[in-house]
KOLGU-4560 file (N, C-alpha, C; in nm, 3 decimals, padded with zeros to 5 digits):
<recs>
<n_xx: 02.408 n_yy: 04.782 n_zz: -03.830 ca_xx: 02.564 ca_yy: 04.725 ca_zz: -03.790 c_xx: 02.695 c_yy: 04.686 c_zz: -03.929 mol: A seq: 1 type: MET>
<n_xx: 02.669 n_yy: 04.656 n_zz: -04.060 ca_xx: 02.704 ca_yy: 04.623 ca_zz: -04.132 c_xx: 02.797 c_yy: 04.753 c_zz: -04.185 mol: A seq: 2 type: ASP>
<n_xx: 02.670 n_yy: 04.811 n_zz: -04.227 ca_xx: 02.762 ca_yy: 05.008 ca_zz: -04.257 c_xx: 02.833 c_yy: 05.046 c_zz: -04.215 mol: A seq: 3 type: SER>
<n_xx: 02.848 n_yy: 05.064 n_zz: -04.024 ca_xx: 02.943 ca_yy: 05.137 ca_zz: -03.985 c_xx: 03.070 c_yy: 05.050 c_zz: -03.987 mol: A seq: 4 type: SER>
<n_xx: 03.044 n_yy: 04.872 n_zz: -04.007 ca_xx: 03.187 ca_yy: 04.804 ca_zz: -04.003 c_xx: 03.242 c_yy: 04.799 c_zz: -04.140 mol: A seq: 5 type: GLN>
<n_xx: 03.137 n_yy: 04.817 n_zz: -04.224 ca_xx: 03.228 ca_yy: 04.863 ca_zz: -04.354 c_xx: 03.311 c_yy: 04.978 c_zz: -04.343 mol: A seq: 6 type: HIS>
<n_xx: 03.261 n_yy: 05.141 n_zz: -04.254 ca_xx: 03.318 ca_yy: 05.235 ca_zz: -04.328 c_xx: 03.420 c_yy: 05.179 c_zz: -04.220 mol: A seq: 7 type: SER>
<n_xx: 03.421 n_yy: 05.125 n_zz: -04.105 ca_xx: 03.585 ca_yy: 05.088 ca_zz: -03.947 c_xx: 03.633 c_yy: 05.060 c_zz: -04.065 mol: A seq: 8 type: ILE>
<n_xx: 03.607 n_yy: 04.924 n_zz: -04.156 ca_xx: 03.712 ca_yy: 04.860 ca_zz: -04.207 c_xx: 03.755 c_yy: 04.940 c_zz: -04.354 mol: A seq: 9 type: ILE>
<n_xx: 03.690 n_yy: 04.992 n_zz: -04.413 ca_xx: 03.719 ca_yy: 05.122 ca_zz: -04.532 c_xx: 03.817 c_yy: 05.212 c_zz: -04.485 mol: A seq: 10 type: HIS>
<n_xx: 03.802 n_yy: 05.259 n_zz: -04.371 ca_xx: 03.929 ca_yy: 05.373 ca_zz: -04.347 c_xx: 04.087 c_yy: 05.373 c_zz: -04.342 mol: A seq: 11 type: ALA>
<n_xx: 04.088 n_yy: 05.286 n_zz: -04.247 ca_xx: 04.214 ca_yy: 05.180 ca_zz: -04.236 c_xx: 04.298 c_yy: 05.162 c_zz: -04.352 mol: A seq: 12 type: PRO>
<n_xx: 04.168 n_yy: 05.142 n_zz: -04.430 ca_xx: 04.231 ca_yy: 05.042 ca_zz: -04.587 c_xx: 04.273 c_yy: 05.146 c_zz: -04.640 mol: A seq: 13 type: ALA>
<n_xx: 04.233 n_yy: 05.246 n_zz: -04.641 ca_xx: 04.278 ca_yy: 05.399 ca_zz: -04.759 c_xx: 04.381 c_yy: 05.465 c_zz: -04.659 mol: A seq: 14 type: GLU>
<n_xx: 04.377 n_yy: 05.470 n_zz: -04.541 ca_xx: 04.513 ca_yy: 05.540 ca_zz: -04.463 c_xx: 04.604 c_yy: 05.443 c_zz: -04.548 mol: A seq: 15 type: ASN>
<n_xx: 04.595 n_yy: 05.309 n_zz: -04.508 ca_xx: 04.714 ca_yy: 05.223 ca_zz: -04.591 c_xx: 04.768 c_yy: 05.178 c_zz: -04.730 mol: A seq: 16 type: VAL>
<n_xx: 04.708 n_yy: 05.283 n_zz: -04.784 ca_xx: 04.725 ca_yy: 05.249 ca_zz: -04.928 c_xx: 04.750 c_yy: 05.394 c_zz: -04.954 mol: A seq: 17 type: ALA>
<n_xx: 04.760 n_yy: 05.545 n_zz: -04.891 ca_xx: 04.815 ca_yy: 05.618 ca_zz: -04.890 c_xx: 04.978 c_yy: 05.627 c_zz: -04.826 mol: A seq: 18 type: THR>
<n_xx: 04.938 n_yy: 05.533 n_zz: -04.700 ca_xx: 05.093 ca_yy: 05.512 ca_zz: -04.641 c_xx: 05.200 c_yy: 05.510 c_zz: -04.757 mol: A seq: 19 type: TYR>
<n_xx: 05.176 n_yy: 05.358 n_zz: -04.848 ca_xx: 05.273 ca_yy: 05.269 ca_zz: -04.944 c_xx: 05.266 c_yy: 05.343 c_zz: -05.042 mol: A seq: 20 type: LEU>
<n_xx: 05.180 n_yy: 05.465 n_zz: -05.085 ca_xx: 05.157 ca_yy: 05.565 ca_zz: -05.165 c_xx: 05.342 c_yy: 05.657 c_zz: -05.154 mol: A seq: 21 type: LYS>
<n_xx: 05.244 n_yy: 05.687 n_zz: -05.052 ca_xx: 05.427 ca_yy: 05.748 ca_zz: -05.024 c_xx: 05.536 c_yy: 05.727 c_zz: -04.973 mol: A seq: 22 type: ASN>
<n_xx: 05.503 n_yy: 05.596 n_zz: -04.884 ca_xx: 05.680 ca_yy: 05.513 ca_zz: -04.875 c_xx: 05.753 c_yy: 05.471 c_zz: -05.040 mol: A seq: 23 type: ILE>
<n_xx: 05.638 n_yy: 05.482 n_zz: -05.099 ca_xx: 05.678 ca_yy: 05.451 ca_zz: -05.205 c_xx: 05.743 c_yy: 05.575 c_zz: -05.276 mol: A seq: 24 type: ASP>
<n_xx: 05.713 n_yy: 05.681 n_zz: -05.325 ca_xx: 05.758 ca_yy: 05.784 ca_zz: -05.354 c_xx: 05.857 c_yy: 05.795 c_zz: -05.299 mol: A seq: 25 type: MET>
<n_xx: 05.896 n_yy: 05.862 n_zz: -05.115 ca_xx: 06.012 ca_yy: 05.851 ca_zz: -05.082 c_xx: 06.112 c_yy: 05.731 c_zz: -05.072 mol: A seq: 26 type: LEU>
<n_xx: 06.115 n_yy: 05.680 n_zz: -05.143 ca_xx: 06.225 ca_yy: 05.600 ca_zz: -05.197 c_xx: 06.279 c_yy: 05.529 c_zz: -05.342 mol: A seq: 27 type: TRP>
<n_xx: 06.166 n_yy: 05.592 n_zz: -05.413 ca_xx: 06.182 ca_yy: 05.652 ca_zz: -05.533 c_xx: 06.295 c_yy: 05.794 c_zz: -05.530 mol: A seq: 28 type: GLN>
<n_xx: 06.230 n_yy: 05.844 n_zz: -05.500 ca_xx: 06.351 ca_yy: 05.950 ca_zz: -05.467 c_xx: 06.437 c_yy: 05.982 c_zz: -05.375 mol: A seq: 29 type: LEU>
<n_xx: 06.456 n_yy: 05.843 n_zz: -05.253 ca_xx: 06.569 ca_yy: 05.872 ca_zz: -05.224 c_xx: 06.698 c_yy: 05.808 c_zz: -05.311 mol: A seq: 30 type: GLY>
<n_xx: 06.640 n_yy: 05.650 n_zz: -05.404 ca_xx: 06.676 ca_yy: 05.627 ca_zz: -05.459 c_xx: 06.796 c_yy: 05.671 c_zz: -05.582 mol: A seq: 31 type: THR>
<n_xx: 06.684 n_yy: 05.778 n_zz: -05.648 ca_xx: 06.694 ca_yy: 05.839 ca_zz: -05.784 c_xx: 06.788 c_yy: 05.995 c_zz: -05.679 mol: A seq: 32 type: ARG>
<n_xx: 06.805 n_yy: 06.029 n_zz: -05.573 ca_xx: 06.951 ca_yy: 06.079 ca_zz: -05.556 c_xx: 07.067 c_yy: 06.064 c_zz: -05.472 mol: A seq: 33 type: PHE>
<n_xx: 07.064 n_yy: 05.875 n_zz: -05.412 ca_xx: 07.136 ca_yy: 05.874 ca_zz: -05.404 c_xx: 07.257 c_yy: 05.762 c_zz: -05.436 mol: A seq: 34 type: THR>
<n_xx: 07.159 n_yy: 05.723 n_zz: -05.590 ca_xx: 07.246 ca_yy: 05.636 ca_zz: -05.707 c_xx: 07.371 c_yy: 05.692 c_zz: -05.737 mol: A seq: 35 type: LEU>
<n_xx: 07.487 n_yy: 05.679 n_zz: -05.793 ca_xx: 07.575 ca_yy: 05.791 ca_zz: -05.849 c_xx: 07.519 c_yy: 05.786 c_zz: -05.998 mol: A seq: 36 type: PRO>
<n_xx: 07.516 n_yy: 05.941 n_zz: -06.088 ca_xx: 07.500 ca_yy: 05.979 ca_zz: -06.171 c_xx: 07.551 c_yy: 05.933 c_zz: -06.318 mol: A seq: 37 type: ALA>
</recs>
């Protein structure tokens, strides 16, 4: 029971971390292209 609950909680946590990393990367690229050189 504990192991299954851990995996259920662990997977979404990894997805959220990956999502935040992608958003941060896209934000940095966006500001790099939109800011005047």
